C-alpha positions as CSV (number, residue, x, y, z in Angstrom):
1,M,0.0,0.0,0.0
2,N,1.1,3.7,-0.3
3,G,2.4,5.1,3.0
4,D,2.2,3.3,6.4
5,W,1.0,-0.3,5.9
6,T,0.3,-0.7,9.7
7,V,-2.7,1.6,9.4
8,V,-4.6,-1.2,7.6
9,D,-5.4,-2.8,10.9
10,E,-7.4,0.3,12.0
11,G,-10.1,-0.4,9.4
12,W,-9.8,-4.1,8.7
13,G,-8.9,-5.3,12.2
14,R,-11.5,-3.4,14.3
15,K,-14.1,-6.1,13.7
16,A,-11.9,-9.0,12.8
17,V,-14.1,-11.7,14.2
18,D,-17.2,-10.3,12.4
19,F,-15.2,-10.2,9.2
20,A,-13.9,-13.8,9.7
21,V,-17.3,-15.4,10.3
22,L,-19.8,-13.2,8.6
23,S,-18.1,-11.7,5.6
24,E,-15.1,-13.9,4.5
25,P,-17.0,-17.2,4.0
26,G,-18.9,-15.5,1.3
27,N,-15.7,-15.5,-0.7
28,S,-15.4,-19.3,-0.7
29,R,-16.5,-19.7,-4.4
30,E,-13.8,-17.4,-5.4
31,Y,-11.2,-19.2,-3.3
32,V,-12.1,-22.6,-4.5
33,A,-12.4,-21.6,-8.1
34,M,-8.9,-20.2,-8.2
35,H,-7.3,-23.1,-6.3
36,Q,-8.9,-25.4,-8.8
37,R,-7.5,-23.4,-11.8
38,L,-4.1,-23.3,-10.2
39,G,-4.1,-27.0,-9.5
40,V,-3.1,-26.6,-5.9
41,S,-2.1,-29.9,-4.4
42,D,0.0,-31.6,-1.8
43,R,3.1,-30.9,-3.9
44,D,2.8,-27.1,-3.4
45,H,4.2,-24.6,-1.0
46,L,1.7,-21.7,-1.2
47,V,1.7,-18.1,0.1
48,D,-1.5,-16.1,0.3
49,V,-0.7,-12.4,0.1
50,A,-3.1,-10.1,2.1
51,C,-4.5,-13.3,3.6
52,G,-7.0,-11.6,5.9
53,A,-8.5,-14.1,8.4
54,G,-6.9,-17.0,6.6
55,F,-9.9,-18.8,5.1
56,A,-8.3,-19.2,1.7
57,I,-5.2,-20.6,3.5
58,E,-7.5,-23.1,5.2
59,L,-9.0,-24.2,1.9
60,A,-5.6,-24.5,0.3
61,R,-4.4,-26.7,3.2
62,A,-7.5,-28.9,2.6
63,R,-6.0,-29.6,-0.8
64,G,-2.8,-30.7,0.8
65,A,-0.7,-27.6,0.3
66,T,1.9,-26.4,2.8
67,C,0.9,-22.8,3.4
68,A,2.1,-19.3,4.5
69,G,0.4,-16.0,4.5
70,I,1.0,-12.3,5.2
71,D,-1.5,-9.5,6.1
72,A,-1.1,-6.0,7.4
73,S,-3.8,-6.5,10.1
74,S,-2.5,-8.1,13.3
75,R,-6.0,-8.8,14.4
76,L,-6.9,-10.7,11.2
77,V,-3.7,-12.6,11.4
78,A,-4.6,-13.7,14.9
79,V,-7.7,-15.3,13.4
80,A,-5.7,-16.8,10.4
81,R,-3.3,-18.4,12.8
82,D,-6.1,-19.9,14.9
83,R,-7.6,-21.4,11.8
84,N,-4.2,-22.6,10.5
85,P,-2.0,-23.5,13.3
86,D,0.5,-25.3,11.0
87,A,0.8,-22.5,8.6
88,D,3.5,-19.8,8.6
89,V,1.2,-16.7,8.8
90,R,3.0,-13.3,9.4
91,V,2.0,-9.8,10.1
92,G,3.8,-7.6,7.6
93,D,4.0,-5.5,4.4
94,M,3.3,-7.3,1.1
95,H,5.9,-4.9,-0.4
96,A,8.6,-6.4,1.8
97,M,7.8,-10.1,2.5
98,P,9.9,-11.9,5.0
99,W,10.7,-15.0,2.9
100,A,13.7,-15.8,0.7
101,D,13.7,-15.6,-3.1
102,G,12.1,-18.6,-4.8
103,S,10.4,-19.9,-1.6
104,F,7.0,-20.8,-3.1
105,D,5.5,-22.8,-5.9
106,V,2.2,-20.9,-5.8
107,A,1.1,-17.4,-4.7
108,T,-2.4,-16.2,-4.4
109,S,-3.9,-12.9,-3.6
110,F,-7.7,-12.5,-3.4
111,R,-8.5,-8.8,-4.0
112,G,-5.5,-7.9,-1.9
113,V,-3.3,-6.4,-4.7
114,W,-4.8,-3.2,-6.0
115,G,-4.3,-0.6,-8.7
116,T,-2.8,1.5,-6.0
117,T,-0.3,-1.2,-4.8
118,P,1.1,-2.5,-8.0
119,A,4.7,-2.9,-6.7
120,A,3.5,-5.9,-4.5
121,L,3.6,-7.9,-7.7
122,G,7.4,-7.4,-7.7
123,E,7.6,-9.0,-4.3
124,I,5.3,-11.9,-5.3
125,H,7.5,-12.5,-8.3
126,R,10.6,-12.6,-6.1
127,V,9.3,-15.1,-3.6
128,L,8.0,-17.4,-6.4
129,A,10.3,-20.2,-7.5
130,P,11.0,-20.3,-11.3
131,G,8.0,-21.7,-13.0
132,G,5.9,-20.8,-10.0
133,R,2.2,-20.0,-10.5
134,L,0.2,-16.9,-9.5
135,G,-3.5,-16.6,-9.0
136,L,-4.8,-13.0,-8.5
137,T,-8.3,-11.7,-8.3
138,V,-9.7,-8.2,-8.6
139,W,-13.1,-6.6,-8.6
140,G,-14.5,-6.6,-12.1
141,H,-17.3,-4.5,-13.6
142,I,-19.0,-3.7,-10.3
143,K,-21.6,-1.2,-11.7
144,A,-22.9,-3.8,-14.2
145,S,-23.2,-6.5,-11.6
146,P,-26.6,-7.6,-10.3
147,G,-25.3,-7.4,-6.7
148,A,-23.9,-3.9,-7.1
149,W,-26.4,-2.7,-4.6
150,A,-24.4,-4.3,-1.8
151,M,-21.6,-1.9,-2.2
152,V,-23.7,1.3,-2.4
153,P,-23.1,2.1,1.3
154,F,-19.3,2.4,0.7
155,R,-20.1,5.6,-1.2
156,M,-20.9,7.3,2.0
157,A,-17.1,7.8,2.5
158,A,-15.6,11.2,1.9
159,A,-15.1,12.0,-1.8
160,A,-11.3,11.5,-1.7
161,K,-11.8,8.1,-0.2
162,V,-14.4,7.1,-2.8
163,E,-12.0,8.3,-5.6
164,N,-9.2,6.3,-4.1
165,Q,-11.5,3.2,-4.0
166,A,-12.1,3.6,-7.7
167,A,-8.3,3.7,-8.3
168,M,-7.9,0.6,-6.2
169,V,-10.3,-1.5,-8.4
170,S,-8.7,-0.3,-11.7
171,L,-7.0,-3.6,-12.3
172,G,-10.4,-5.0,-13.2
173,R,-10.5,-2.9,-16.4
174,P,-9.9,-4.9,-19.6
175,G,-6.1,-5.2,-20.3
176,A,-5.0,-3.5,-17.1
177,G,-4.1,-6.5,-15.1
178,E,-2.5,-8.2,-18.1
179,D,-0.3,-5.3,-18.8
180,L,0.8,-4.9,-15.1
181,L,1.6,-8.6,-14.7
182,A,3.7,-8.6,-17.9
183,R,5.5,-5.4,-16.6
184,Y,6.6,-7.3,-13.5
185,G,7.9,-10.2,-15.4
186,F,5.0,-12.7,-15.4
187,V,4.3,-14.8,-18.5
188,D,1.3,-16.9,-19.8
189,V,-1.1,-14.3,-18.3
190,E,-4.8,-15.4,-18.6
191,R,-7.9,-13.5,-17.5
192,V,-10.7,-15.7,-16.3
193,A,-14.2,-15.2,-14.9
194,V,-14.4,-16.0,-11.2
195,P,-17.7,-16.9,-9.4
196,F,-18.6,-14.6,-6.6
197,A,-21.7,-14.0,-4.5
198,W,-22.4,-12.7,-1.1
199,E,-25.5,-14.1,0.7
200,F,-27.1,-13.0,3.9
201,S,-30.0,-14.2,5.9
202,D,-31.5,-10.7,6.5
203,P,-30.7,-7.0,6.3
204,D,-29.4,-6.8,9.8
205,M,-26.8,-9.6,9.1
206,Y,-25.8,-7.9,5.8
207,A,-25.2,-4.6,7.6
208,R,-23.2,-6.2,10.3
209,A,-21.0,-8.1,7.8
210,L,-20.5,-5.1,5.6
211,A,-19.6,-3.0,8.6
212,S,-16.6,-5.4,9.3
213,T,-14.8,-4.4,6.1
214,G,-12.2,-1.6,5.4
215,P,-14.3,0.4,2.9
216,A,-17.1,0.5,5.4
217,F,-14.8,1.9,8.1
218,E,-13.9,4.7,5.7
219,A,-17.6,5.4,5.3
220,M,-18.1,5.3,9.0
221,Q,-15.3,7.8,9.5
222,N,-17.3,10.2,7.4
223,V,-20.9,9.7,8.6
224,G,-20.7,7.7,11.8
225,E,-21.4,4.0,12.5
226,A,-25.1,4.4,13.2
227,A,-25.8,6.2,10.0
228,F,-23.9,3.7,8.0
229,I,-25.7,0.7,9.5
230,A,-29.0,2.4,9.0
231,A,-28.3,3.1,5.4
232,A,-27.0,-0.4,4.7
233,T,-30.0,-2.0,6.4
234,Q,-32.4,0.2,4.4
235,E,-30.6,-0.7,1.1
236,A,-31.0,-4.5,1.9
237,H,-34.7,-4.2,2.8
238,A,-35.4,-3.4,-0.9
239,R,-33.7,-6.7,-1.8
240,I,-35.7,-9.1,0.3
241,R,-37.1,-12.1,-1.4
242,D,-39.6,-14.4,0.2
243,G,-38.0,-17.7,1.2
244,L,-34.7,-16.9,-0.3
245,P,-31.5,-15.2,1.1
246,L,-30.4,-11.7,0.2
247,R,-27.9,-12.3,-2.7
248,A,-25.4,-10.0,-4.2
249,Q,-23.6,-11.5,-7.3
250,I,-20.6,-9.3,-8.2
251,D,-18.2,-9.5,-11.1
252,V,-14.8,-10.7,-10.1
253,A,-12.0,-11.2,-12.5
254,G,-9.2,-13.6,-12.0
255,Y,-5.6,-13.6,-13.4
256,L,-3.5,-16.7,-13.8
257,A,0.2,-16.2,-14.6
258,R,3.5,-17.8,-14.2
259,K,7.1,-16.8,-13.3
260,P,9.4,-17.8,-16.1
261,R,11.4,-21.0,-15.8
262,L,15.1,-20.8,-15.8
263,S,16.5,-21.2,-19.3
């Protein structure tokens, strides 16, 4: 990230348990799909960059991989370590990872590398072994997604924060991720569609889950927590379907790439 990476814990760590159990499991389709695309197996040493509460690590371990992870939030890392006691999960900066060159066969980052943090790809390239595989996901065309409503409350942040959020998701634009990965030395870059849907039992649960995220914290800094929760709950009430969960299907793009093998 730009500036002091330690401030990430202020927004993402303040409700780490809520995020871990109410929000992150909604990403499981994304995690499973990318692990399948990458062919993660018991032959792999995998690092998850911006690993959050460690659910993706847990799913990679279920496929037999030996895992490590790094995240800027100490409170999310505490949950990740609890979920993955045999994994090497560190608090740190994804621009200066604490592992040696060529340590990993696979690297993943699920919406953890942004248009505002492109240099993290240089570190990922460094810690991958020659021939190592990368799986990266980014938000795609959010506004055209049927579940775009679920992100509307984030716009309650100050204008400068909303503008920065738009810059962060820029890697989802056609060609942007491909060009950036090539610039950092990755080859065989392929963009793939990734399944993603948030589901919630009711508006109150949606609002509580949303409030556990970093963008929600930025909105709450601007309007206060009570106003944010009220607006999120009202937004979700318009989406209630009898006998069905609230569902927000959002476009997510995946990038598959590889570090070149030694010649």
